[in-house]
LUMVOTOR-681912 format. One record per residue (C-alpha): residue number from 0; x negated, y negated, z negated. Coordinates in steps of 0.5 Angstrom, whole numbers. Each point is the difference from the previous one (the first is absolute). Layout:
<nodes>
<node><n>NUM</n><c1>X</c1><c2>Y</c2><c3>Z</c3></node>
...
</nodes>
This chain:
<nodes>
<node><n>0</n><c1>215</c1><c2>-51</c2><c3>94</c3></node>
<node><n>1</n><c1>6</c1><c2>-3</c2><c3>2</c3></node>
<node><n>2</n><c1>2</c1><c2>-1</c2><c3>-8</c3></node>
<node><n>3</n><c1>-7</c1><c2>-3</c2><c3>-1</c3></node>
<node><n>4</n><c1>1</c1><c2>-5</c2><c3>5</c3></node>
<node><n>5</n><c1>7</c1><c2>-2</c2><c3>-3</c3></node>
<node><n>6</n><c1>-3</c1><c2>0</c2><c3>-7</c3></node>
<node><n>7</n><c1>-5</c1><c2>-5</c2><c3>3</c3></node>
<node><n>8</n><c1>5</c1><c2>-4</c2><c3>3</c3></node>
<node><n>9</n><c1>4</c1><c2>0</c2><c3>-6</c3></node>
<node><n>10</n><c1>-6</c1><c2>-2</c2><c3>-4</c3></node>
<node><n>11</n><c1>-2</c1><c2>-6</c2><c3>5</c3></node>
<node><n>12</n><c1>7</c1><c2>-2</c2><c3>0</c3></node>
<node><n>13</n><c1>0</c1><c2>-1</c2><c3>-8</c3></node>
<node><n>14</n><c1>-7</c1><c2>-3</c2><c3>1</c3></node>
<node><n>15</n><c1>3</c1><c2>-5</c2><c3>5</c3></node>
<node><n>16</n><c1>6</c1><c2>-1</c2><c3>-5</c3></node>
<node><n>17</n><c1>-4</c1><c2>-1</c2><c3>-6</c3></node>
<node><n>18</n><c1>-4</c1><c2>-5</c2><c3>4</c3></node>
<node><n>19</n><c1>6</c1><c2>-4</c2><c3>3</c3></node>
<node><n>20</n><c1>3</c1><c2>0</c2><c3>-7</c3></node>
<node><n>21</n><c1>-7</c1><c2>-3</c2><c3>-3</c3></node>
<node><n>22</n><c1>0</c1><c2>-5</c2><c3>5</c3></node>
<node><n>23</n><c1>7</c1><c2>-2</c2><c3>-2</c3></node>
<node><n>24</n><c1>-1</c1><c2>0</c2><c3>-7</c3></node>
<node><n>25</n><c1>-7</c1><c2>-4</c2><c3>1</c3></node>
<node><n>26</n><c1>4</c1><c2>-5</c2><c3>4</c3></node>
<node><n>27</n><c1>6</c1><c2>-1</c2><c3>-5</c3></node>
<node><n>28</n><c1>-5</c1><c2>0</c2><c3>-6</c3></node>
<node><n>29</n><c1>-4</c1><c2>-6</c2><c3>4</c3></node>
<node><n>30</n><c1>6</c1><c2>-3</c2><c3>2</c3></node>
<node><n>31</n><c1>2</c1><c2>0</c2><c3>-8</c3></node>
<node><n>32</n><c1>-7</c1><c2>-3</c2><c3>-2</c3></node>
<node><n>33</n><c1>1</c1><c2>-5</c2><c3>5</c3></node>
<node><n>34</n><c1>7</c1><c2>-2</c2><c3>-2</c3></node>
<node><n>35</n><c1>-3</c1><c2>0</c2><c3>-7</c3></node>
<node><n>36</n><c1>-6</c1><c2>-4</c2><c3>2</c3></node>
<node><n>37</n><c1>5</c1><c2>-5</c2><c3>3</c3></node>
<node><n>38</n><c1>5</c1><c2>0</c2><c3>-6</c3></node>
<node><n>39</n><c1>-6</c1><c2>-2</c2><c3>-4</c3></node>
<node><n>40</n><c1>-3</c1><c2>-5</c2><c3>4</c3></node>
<node><n>41</n><c1>7</c1><c2>-3</c2><c3>1</c3></node>
<node><n>42</n><c1>1</c1><c2>0</c2><c3>-8</c3></node>
<node><n>43</n><c1>-7</c1><c2>-4</c2><c3>0</c3></node>
<node><n>44</n><c1>2</c1><c2>-5</c2><c3>5</c3></node>
<node><n>45</n><c1>7</c1><c2>-1</c2><c3>-4</c3></node>
<node><n>46</n><c1>-3</c1><c2>0</c2><c3>-7</c3></node>
<node><n>47</n><c1>-5</c1><c2>-5</c2><c3>3</c3></node>
<node><n>48</n><c1>5</c1><c2>-4</c2><c3>3</c3></node>
<node><n>49</n><c1>4</c1><c2>-1</c2><c3>-7</c3></node>
<node><n>50</n><c1>-7</c1><c2>-1</c2><c3>-3</c3></node>
<node><n>51</n><c1>-1</c1><c2>-6</c2><c3>5</c3></node>
<node><n>52</n><c1>7</c1><c2>-2</c2><c3>-1</c3></node>
<node><n>53</n><c1>0</c1><c2>0</c2><c3>-8</c3></node>
<node><n>54</n><c1>-7</c1><c2>-4</c2><c3>0</c3></node>
<node><n>55</n><c1>3</c1><c2>-5</c2><c3>5</c3></node>
<node><n>56</n><c1>6</c1><c2>-1</c2><c3>-5</c3></node>
<node><n>57</n><c1>-4</c1><c2>-1</c2><c3>-6</c3></node>
<node><n>58</n><c1>-4</c1><c2>-5</c2><c3>4</c3></node>
<node><n>59</n><c1>6</c1><c2>-4</c2><c3>2</c3></node>
<node><n>60</n><c1>3</c1><c2>1</c2><c3>-7</c3></node>
<node><n>61</n><c1>-7</c1><c2>-3</c2><c3>-3</c3></node>
<node><n>62</n><c1>1</c1><c2>-6</c2><c3>5</c3></node>
<node><n>63</n><c1>7</c1><c2>-1</c2><c3>-2</c3></node>
<node><n>64</n><c1>-3</c1><c2>-1</c2><c3>-7</c3></node>
<node><n>65</n><c1>-5</c1><c2>-5</c2><c3>2</c3></node>
<node><n>66</n><c1>0</c1><c2>-8</c2><c3>-1</c3></node>
<node><n>67</n><c1>-1</c1><c2>-1</c2><c3>8</c3></node>
<node><n>68</n><c1>6</c1><c2>5</c2><c3>1</c3></node>
<node><n>69</n><c1>5</c1><c2>-4</c2><c3>-5</c3></node>
<node><n>70</n><c1>-3</c1><c2>-7</c2><c3>2</c3></node>
<node><n>71</n><c1>1</c1><c2>2</c2><c3>8</c3></node>
<node><n>72</n><c1>8</c1><c2>2</c2><c3>-2</c3></node>
<node><n>73</n><c1>1</c1><c2>-7</c2><c3>-4</c3></node>
<node><n>74</n><c1>-3</c1><c2>-4</c2><c3>6</c3></node>
<node><n>75</n><c1>5</c1><c2>4</c2><c3>5</c3></node>
<node><n>76</n><c1>6</c1><c2>-1</c2><c3>-4</c3></node>
<node><n>77</n><c1>5</c1><c2>-6</c2><c3>-1</c3></node>
<node><n>78</n><c1>0</c1><c2>-1</c2><c3>-8</c3></node>
<node><n>79</n><c1>5</c1><c2>-5</c2><c3>-3</c3></node>
<node><n>80</n><c1>2</c1><c2>-3</c2><c3>-7</c3></node>
<node><n>81</n><c1>7</c1><c2>2</c2><c3>-3</c3></node>
<node><n>82</n><c1>5</c1><c2>-6</c2><c3>0</c3></node>
<node><n>83</n><c1>1</c1><c2>2</c2><c3>-7</c3></node>
<node><n>84</n><c1>-4</c1><c2>3</c2><c3>-6</c3></node>
<node><n>85</n><c1>6</c1><c2>1</c2><c3>-4</c3></node>
<node><n>86</n><c1>8</c1><c2>0</c2><c3>1</c3></node>
<node><n>87</n><c1>4</c1><c2>-5</c2><c3>-3</c3></node>
<node><n>88</n><c1>2</c1><c2>3</c2><c3>-6</c3></node>
<node><n>89</n><c1>-7</c1><c2>2</c2><c3>-2</c3></node>
<node><n>90</n><c1>-2</c1><c2>-8</c2><c3>2</c3></node>
<node><n>91</n><c1>5</c1><c2>-2</c2><c3>-5</c3></node>
<node><n>92</n><c1>-3</c1><c2>4</c2><c3>-5</c3></node>
<node><n>93</n><c1>-7</c1><c2>-2</c2><c3>1</c3></node>
<node><n>94</n><c1>2</c1><c2>-7</c2><c3>0</c3></node>
<node><n>95</n><c1>3</c1><c2>1</c2><c3>-7</c3></node>
<node><n>96</n><c1>-6</c1><c2>4</c2><c3>-3</c3></node>
<node><n>97</n><c1>-5</c1><c2>-5</c2><c3>2</c3></node>
<node><n>98</n><c1>4</c1><c2>-6</c2><c3>-2</c3></node>
<node><n>99</n><c1>1</c1><c2>3</c2><c3>-7</c3></node>
<node><n>100</n><c1>-5</c1><c2>-3</c2><c3>-5</c3></node>
<node><n>101</n><c1>-1</c1><c2>7</c2><c3>-4</c3></node>
<node><n>102</n><c1>-2</c1><c2>3</c2><c3>7</c3></node>
<node><n>103</n><c1>-4</c1><c2>-6</c2><c3>2</c3></node>
<node><n>104</n><c1>-4</c1><c2>0</c2><c3>-7</c3></node>
<node><n>105</n><c1>-2</c1><c2>7</c2><c3>0</c3></node>
<node><n>106</n><c1>1</c1><c2>4</c2><c3>7</c3></node>
<node><n>107</n><c1>-2</c1><c2>-1</c2><c3>7</c3></node>
<node><n>108</n><c1>6</c1><c2>3</c2><c3>4</c3></node>
<node><n>109</n><c1>-2</c1><c2>4</c2><c3>7</c3></node>
<node><n>110</n><c1>6</c1><c2>2</c2><c3>4</c3></node>
<node><n>111</n><c1>0</c1><c2>6</c2><c3>5</c3></node>
<node><n>112</n><c1>-7</c1><c2>3</c2><c3>-2</c3></node>
<node><n>113</n><c1>-2</c1><c2>7</c2><c3>1</c3></node>
<node><n>114</n><c1>-2</c1><c2>5</c2><c3>-5</c3></node>
<node><n>115</n><c1>-7</c1><c2>1</c2><c3>2</c3></node>
<node><n>116</n><c1>-1</c1><c2>-7</c2><c3>-1</c3></node>
<node><n>117</n><c1>0</c1><c2>0</c2><c3>-7</c3></node>
<node><n>118</n><c1>0</c1><c2>8</c2><c3>-2</c3></node>
<node><n>119</n><c1>-7</c1><c2>4</c2><c3>1</c3></node>
<node><n>120</n><c1>-1</c1><c2>7</c2><c3>1</c3></node>
<node><n>121</n><c1>-7</c1><c2>2</c2><c3>1</c3></node>
<node><n>122</n><c1>2</c1><c2>6</c2><c3>3</c3></node>
<node><n>123</n><c1>5</c1><c2>-2</c2><c3>5</c3></node>
<node><n>124</n><c1>3</c1><c2>7</c2><c3>1</c3></node>
<node><n>125</n><c1>7</c1><c2>2</c2><c3>2</c3></node>
<node><n>126</n><c1>2</c1><c2>-3</c2><c3>-6</c3></node>
<node><n>127</n><c1>-3</c1><c2>-7</c2><c3>2</c3></node>
<node><n>128</n><c1>3</c1><c2>1</c2><c3>7</c3></node>
<node><n>129</n><c1>7</c1><c2>1</c2><c3>-3</c3></node>
<node><n>130</n><c1>1</c1><c2>-7</c2><c3>-3</c3></node>
<node><n>131</n><c1>-6</c1><c2>-4</c2><c3>2</c3></node>
<node><n>132</n><c1>4</c1><c2>-4</c2><c3>6</c3></node>
<node><n>133</n><c1>6</c1><c2>-1</c2><c3>-4</c3></node>
<node><n>134</n><c1>2</c1><c2>-7</c2><c3>-1</c3></node>
<node><n>135</n><c1>3</c1><c2>-3</c2><c3>-6</c3></node>
<node><n>136</n><c1>4</c1><c2>-7</c2><c3>0</c3></node>
<node><n>137</n><c1>-3</c1><c2>-4</c2><c3>-6</c3></node>
<node><n>138</n><c1>-7</c1><c2>2</c2><c3>-3</c3></node>
<node><n>139</n><c1>-1</c1><c2>-4</c2><c3>-7</c3></node>
<node><n>140</n><c1>-7</c1><c2>-2</c2><c3>-1</c3></node>
<node><n>141</n><c1>-3</c1><c2>-2</c2><c3>-7</c3></node>
<node><n>142</n><c1>-2</c1><c2>-8</c2><c3>1</c3></node>
<node><n>143</n><c1>-7</c1><c2>0</c2><c3>-4</c3></node>
<node><n>144</n><c1>-4</c1><c2>-5</c2><c3>3</c3></node>
<node><n>145</n><c1>-5</c1><c2>0</c2><c3>-6</c3></node>
<node><n>146</n><c1>-2</c1><c2>7</c2><c3>1</c3></node>
<node><n>147</n><c1>1</c1><c2>-1</c2><c3>8</c3></node>
<node><n>148</n><c1>4</c1><c2>6</c2><c3>-1</c3></node>
<node><n>149</n><c1>6</c1><c2>2</c2><c3>5</c3></node>
<node><n>150</n><c1>3</c1><c2>7</c2><c3>-4</c3></node>
<node><n>151</n><c1>6</c1><c2>3</c2><c3>3</c3></node>
<node><n>152</n><c1>6</c1><c2>0</c2><c3>-5</c3></node>
<node><n>153</n><c1>6</c1><c2>1</c2><c3>3</c3></node>
<node><n>154</n><c1>5</c1><c2>2</c2><c3>6</c3></node>
<node><n>155</n><c1>7</c1><c2>-3</c2><c3>2</c3></node>
<node><n>156</n><c1>4</c1><c2>4</c2><c3>5</c3></node>
<node><n>157</n><c1>6</c1><c2>-3</c2><c3>3</c3></node>
<node><n>158</n><c1>5</c1><c2>5</c2><c3>3</c3></node>
<node><n>159</n><c1>5</c1><c2>-5</c2><c3>3</c3></node>
<node><n>160</n><c1>5</c1><c2>2</c2><c3>6</c3></node>
<node><n>161</n><c1>-5</c1><c2>1</c2><c3>5</c3></node>
<node><n>162</n><c1>-5</c1><c2>4</c2><c3>-4</c3></node>
<node><n>163</n><c1>2</c1><c2>7</c2><c3>3</c3></node>
<node><n>164</n><c1>1</c1><c2>-3</c2><c3>7</c3></node>
<node><n>165</n><c1>5</c1><c2>4</c2><c3>4</c3></node>
<node><n>166</n><c1>4</c1><c2>4</c2><c3>-5</c3></node>
<node><n>167</n><c1>3</c1><c2>4</c2><c3>5</c3></node>
<node><n>168</n><c1>-7</c1><c2>3</c2><c3>2</c3></node>
<node><n>169</n><c1>0</c1><c2>5</c2><c3>-6</c3></node>
<node><n>170</n><c1>-7</c1><c2>2</c2><c3>1</c3></node>
<node><n>171</n><c1>-3</c1><c2>-7</c2><c3>0</c3></node>
<node><n>172</n><c1>4</c1><c2>-2</c2><c3>-6</c3></node>
<node><n>173</n><c1>-3</c1><c2>7</c2><c3>-4</c3></node>
<node><n>174</n><c1>-7</c1><c2>-2</c2><c3>3</c3></node>
<node><n>175</n><c1>1</c1><c2>-7</c2><c3>-4</c3></node>
<node><n>176</n><c1>3</c1><c2>3</c2><c3>-6</c3></node>
<node><n>177</n><c1>-6</c1><c2>5</c2><c3>0</c3></node>
<node><n>178</n><c1>-5</c1><c2>-6</c2><c3>1</c3></node>
<node><n>179</n><c1>3</c1><c2>-4</c2><c3>-6</c3></node>
<node><n>180</n><c1>-1</c1><c2>6</c2><c3>-5</c3></node>
<node><n>181</n><c1>-7</c1><c2>1</c2><c3>2</c3></node>
<node><n>182</n><c1>-1</c1><c2>-8</c2><c3>-1</c3></node>
<node><n>183</n><c1>3</c1><c2>0</c2><c3>-7</c3></node>
<node><n>184</n><c1>-4</c1><c2>7</c2><c3>-2</c3></node>
<node><n>185</n><c1>-7</c1><c2>-3</c2><c3>3</c3></node>
<node><n>186</n><c1>1</c1><c2>-7</c2><c3>-3</c3></node>
<node><n>187</n><c1>2</c1><c2>3</c2><c3>-7</c3></node>
<node><n>188</n><c1>-6</c1><c2>5</c2><c3>0</c3></node>
<node><n>189</n><c1>-4</c1><c2>-6</c2><c3>2</c3></node>
<node><n>190</n><c1>2</c1><c2>-3</c2><c3>-7</c3></node>
<node><n>191</n><c1>3</c1><c2>-6</c2><c3>3</c3></node>
<node><n>192</n><c1>7</c1><c2>-2</c2><c3>-1</c3></node>
<node><n>193</n><c1>6</c1><c2>1</c2><c3>5</c3></node>
<node><n>194</n><c1>6</c1><c2>-4</c2><c3>1</c3></node>
<node><n>195</n><c1>6</c1><c2>1</c2><c3>5</c3></node>
<node><n>196</n><c1>5</c1><c2>-5</c2><c3>2</c3></node>
<node><n>197</n><c1>6</c1><c2>2</c2><c3>3</c3></node>
<node><n>198</n><c1>4</c1><c2>-4</c2><c3>5</c3></node>
<node><n>199</n><c1>7</c1><c2>1</c2><c3>-4</c3></node>
<node><n>200</n><c1>-4</c1><c2>-3</c2><c3>-6</c3></node>
<node><n>201</n><c1>-1</c1><c2>-7</c2><c3>4</c3></node>
<node><n>202</n><c1>5</c1><c2>0</c2><c3>6</c3></node>
<node><n>203</n><c1>6</c1><c2>-4</c2><c3>0</c3></node>
<node><n>204</n><c1>7</c1><c2>4</c2><c3>-1</c3></node>
<node><n>205</n><c1>2</c1><c2>4</c2><c3>6</c3></node>
<node><n>206</n><c1>-6</c1><c2>-3</c2><c3>4</c3></node>
<node><n>207</n><c1>-8</c1><c2>1</c2><c3>1</c3></node>
<node><n>208</n><c1>-1</c1><c2>-7</c2><c3>-1</c3></node>
<node><n>209</n><c1>-4</c1><c2>-1</c2><c3>-6</c3></node>
<node><n>210</n><c1>3</c1><c2>-4</c2><c3>-6</c3></node>
<node><n>211</n><c1>-5</c1><c2>-5</c2><c3>-2</c3></node>
<node><n>212</n><c1>3</c1><c2>0</c2><c3>-8</c3></node>
<node><n>213</n><c1>0</c1><c2>8</c2><c3>0</c3></node>
<node><n>214</n><c1>-7</c1><c2>0</c2><c3>3</c3></node>
<node><n>215</n><c1>-3</c1><c2>-5</c2><c3>-5</c3></node>
<node><n>216</n><c1>3</c1><c2>4</c2><c3>-5</c3></node>
<node><n>217</n><c1>-3</c1><c2>7</c2><c3>2</c3></node>
<node><n>218</n><c1>-7</c1><c2>-4</c2><c3>1</c3></node>
<node><n>219</n><c1>0</c1><c2>-2</c2><c3>-7</c3></node>
<node><n>220</n><c1>1</c1><c2>7</c2><c3>-3</c3></node>
<node><n>221</n><c1>-6</c1><c2>2</c2><c3>4</c3></node>
<node><n>222</n><c1>-4</c1><c2>-6</c2><c3>-1</c3></node>
<node><n>223</n><c1>2</c1><c2>1</c2><c3>-8</c3></node>
<node><n>224</n><c1>-2</c1><c2>7</c2><c3>0</c3></node>
<node><n>225</n><c1>-7</c1><c2>-1</c2><c3>4</c3></node>
<node><n>226</n><c1>-2</c1><c2>-5</c2><c3>-5</c3></node>
<node><n>227</n><c1>2</c1><c2>4</c2><c3>-6</c3></node>
<node><n>228</n><c1>-4</c1><c2>6</c2><c3>3</c3></node>
<node><n>229</n><c1>-6</c1><c2>-5</c2><c3>2</c3></node>
<node><n>230</n><c1>0</c1><c2>-3</c2><c3>-7</c3></node>
<node><n>231</n><c1>0</c1><c2>7</c2><c3>-3</c3></node>
</nodes>
């Protein structure tokens, strides 16, 4: 009898233990499920936040492309014209060019003009972006009033003493050199004629001031070459 009671007590104890363990397991499982649900909820909220943020950024980006935004920027800022479009050296070269009879009779000279003003690229891709904003010193356009044509013909670059700016700034100097190479390559690829006038060719001895006689001599060489190529 005593043994039976002991067995019964053991069975009851085991049952109680199992029930308690099951309850704990159920609670843990419930806690895990709730935690997972909360995690998914937080993830959904976070994703929703980023989606809303992305939509807002896209709206702002689109607005910044609009005429209204650009016009508003212009209205709010101060804009001034430059005091000088050309440096002294470039101005003297320009004066020599426009008063030259062969130039006056055959060409129009445009100073300080961007490549995108006279070159075209229907795709406007990465290649276009690499050169379109670069500026040449002088563009020679064929003067053809009879056919009402203004076809680009040649480019002249002046590389004077201030061409590279602060020569101690190696990064800037290298950037300008690279831009010079790009300009030359682009002009030649467009089948236009390309000329470079170095400061050393026209400067007075041991100075950065232009010698009028040297300048006339060098301009004559360029003009003669232009004229021959134009008549060819």
